[in-house]
N, C-alpha and C positions, 0 to 999 in steps of 0.2 A: 647386850643385856636382853634377856627373854621377858616376855610379857608376864609370865608366871612369877618372875622375880620382883616385878613392880606391884603385883596385886597385894592388897592389904596395907600398903603404905599410906600414911596420913599425909595429906597435902596441906602445907602451911604457907601463908602469905607472910613474907619477911617484913614488909613495910607496916602492915597492920597487926602483925603478931597474932594472927587469928587462923583457926582451923577452917579450911574450906570444905574438906570432905575426905573420904578414903577411896583410894583407887580400887576399883572393884564395884563401887557404888556409883561410878562415873562412866561416861561414854568416852570413846576415843574417836577422834576425827583422823582417818587414815587415808593417805594418798594411795589410790587404787593401783597406780602404775608402778610406784617404787616400793610400796608396802611400809613406808615410813610414817610415823605418827606426826600429824600436823598440830594437834591440839588436844587438850583434855577438856571435856564438857562436863561441868559439875552442876547438878540441880541445886537451886538456891533454897527451895522450900520443900520439906517432906512432912507429911502428917501421918503418923502411925505406919510408916513404911510405904505409904502410897505417894507417888510423885504428884504434886499439884501442878496443874497446867500453869505455865507462866514462864518466868525468866530462868535463865541458867547462866553460869559463868563459863566463858570460853577462855582457857588459858593456853596461848600459843606455846608450842614446844620450845621456842627460842627464849621464853621467859623463865624456864626452869634453870635455877642456879646450881642446885646440888641434889643428888639422889643419894640418900644415906641408907643405913640398915633399916630404920623405922619410918623415915619421913622423906618427902619430896618438898624441897624449899623452892618457892616461886617468888619472883620479883616483878610485879606488874603495877604500873602507875595507876591504871584505870581499867576496870574490868570491861570486857566486851559482852554486853548483855544481849541475849537473843530472845525472841518471843516465839 
């Protein structure tokens, strides 16, 4: 799957049934040697399009359950918050 095919998909947490963000408004953690995606990094707070300094949600690639036409379903027990 190409990165362009992932862009614009909504990221949804299956356990909380809540929208986490949209891919394209998130960062990717990429392994520089293999080029594989390690994790999605999603900002937790945005005000008027500006990212507030603070926490973000790190969703490891292994926690992605399904990539559909419109959504990416993730299953994570506890978010890994970064500062």
